[in-house]
C-alpha positions, 0 to 999 in steps of 0.5 A: 581704923578710922577715928570714930565719928560721933553725932549728938542732937542739937537742942534747937533742932530737937525743939523745932522737930528737925531731928538730930544734927551731926556735929564734929568728932569728939576731941580725944582728951586722955587724962594721964596726969591723975591720980598721983600714980599716973603723974608719977609714971608720966614723969618716969616716961618723960625722964626716959624719953629725955635722958642722955644716959642709956643706962638710966632709960630702962630704970625710968621705964621699969619704975613706970611699969612698977607704978602702973601695974603694982596695984592697978585696982587702986588707979581710978583712971583706966584709960590714962593708965593704959595710955601710959603703959602704951608709951612705956612699952613703945620706949622699951621697943625703941630702946631694944630694937628688934627685941620683942620679948623681955623678962618681966622683972627687968621691965619693972613687974613685981609679980612673976619676975622670971616670966616673959612679956611680949612687948608687941602683944602688950602694945596691942593690948594697951592700945585696944584698951584705950580704943575700947574705953575712949573710941574718939582716941583711935587716931591718937593711939594708931601711931603706936601700933604703926611704928612697929607694925610697919617694920615687921610687916615690911619684913614679911613682905620682903621675905615673901618676895624672896620666896622665903615662905617660913620667914614670911609666915613668921613675921606676918604672925608677929605683925598680928600681935601688934595689930590684930585687927589689921588685914595686911598680915593676913594678906601675906599669909594668903599669898604663902598659902597659895604658893604652898597650894593650901587652898583651904587655908588661903580661902580662910585668910582671904575671908579674914582680910575682907572681914577685917578691912570693913569700910576703912579706906586705908584697906580698900586696895587689899580688900578689893584684891582679896575679893578678886582672888577669892572669886577666882578660887571659887570659880576654879573650884566650880569648874571641877565641882557639880550639883549644889557645890558647883552652884554654891561656888559660882554664887560666892564668886559672883557675889564677890565680883559684883561687890568688887565692881560696885566699889571699882566700876569698870575694872577689866580683870573683875569684869572678865572674871564676872563674865566667866562666873555668869557663863558657868551660872547659865545666866545667858542674858547677863553674859550677853550684856557683859560681852556686849560691853567688851565688844563695844569698848575693846580698848578698855581691856587687855588682849588676855582679857579679850581672849578669855572673854572670847573663850567664855563666849564660845563655851557659852554658845555665842560664837559670833561674839567670841569671834569679835572678841578674839579679833579685838584681842589679836589687834593687840597680840596677834600671836597668842597661841591659845587664843589662835587655837580657840579662834580657829575652833570657833570658826570651824564650828561656824564653817567660816573657812575664809578666816579659819585658814589664816588662823590655823596657818599662823597657829602652826607656824607658832607651835609646829609640834602641836598634834591637835593643831594638825588635826584642826588643819585637817578639819579646815580642809574637811570644811573646804571639801564639804563646801566644794561642788567641783569633784576635782577640787573636792578630791584635792581637798580630801587628799589634804585632809588625809595628809594632815591627819597623817602628819598629826599621827607622825608628829614626834616629839609631840609638844603640848604647851600648858603655860605661856604667860608674862611673869613680872618682867619675864615670860615663861613657857612650860609644857609636856613632851611625848616621845612616840618613836622606837628610840630614846630621843633628845631635842633642842627647842629653838624658842623665840619670844615676840612682842605685840608687833610680832618682833623677836625680843628674846631667844633661847635654846631649850634642851629636852631629853633624853626621853625614852621611847614611849614615855614623856617629860616636861619642860619649863623656861623663864626668860627676862623679856619685859616686852614679850607677849607671845612665843614661837619655836622652830619645828622639832624633829 
């Protein structure tokens, strides 16, 4: 949290009627020397800090606690008392690294000696008291929180990255004890909840991050990421909702994304998501403006963002814009299987067989056991036949329609790739396999990963099956390939 900035009126300004003039922030000046109890505690704290004998340190710190807590109502300087408690708690934590709870009697408390005292919570309590009583001293006490918060929060992040969700949650909650108003532990928890598909909890955590971040520039990055993630969740919920609930989810997402872009203008991911929200809201004018910017400056966007925008434009009935966006994306990744299918479908609607033919041919060279792809190939020949005046050629085209419809029905196994995407330095492909033959089958998918030029950068043989007749299975593979942006596999029979 930033140090509070104070303003006060200058005398001359008031006389002249010019209004208040801002002055520099008030200086933090905590009196920790009087009354005599504070002077005594201060000596104990200093003695502990300077002692070369380990066994003397806890005795000095316990004496400080005793002086500061035995009769606190008699100490007429609460900011100074809390500041010295803060210093004492910090030295206890430094002395007993990794120990966050101690018996009260060992610490110097004269009441409830067998009870326990959470040092992290104690640091937060005393720091908060100083901040409340002397707002100009926020920067002075912040290091006391940070000293322990950073260590614990880093443990939470490390556990999260290692997929140790229980440990990540434990350390995140512990970090909250020492810095209850810091949004970063909530960021860890939001990721844990999303990994566990606990959407409602993830939403609450993301909202908490945004609220706690406020306008503090220290938290700008985590606040912006939370706005984006929450907006994406709202959009996902909107696509499965209806009526008032759908409208509410779209409104939430749109507000979050517009706020995001106000603070970070031109961000490609947020712009892409906002386009999706605008399409769902039916705001066709805003959608047109959004797509227009992407069409004018495609270099500012990734292939995936252009493909998503193309799909949104097609779904919104803006086929010409969709084609431009898809083609801009293909300049960066010509073998994106999902984009090729959506592009070819859009061209079918436009009756543009000149561009549809090469697109569907490329699609089927990438995903040859995709039955709906062969149906789309049949659609291509259907468009050719519809536009052909010559009877002999028309018959050839109609024969091709029947050929590819038959090929669709006889494709086995049927592969439906449901995910193909980068994951850090890896690329993952997963989907379903359906066996419509009369016998149990086992197959090998000879998978190749491609870079943005179409060159093969990794290969893997993926075993599928055995799959009983009339049933299906799933497959998933993750391959280390930093340059991979697309996949293809050889026909499976």
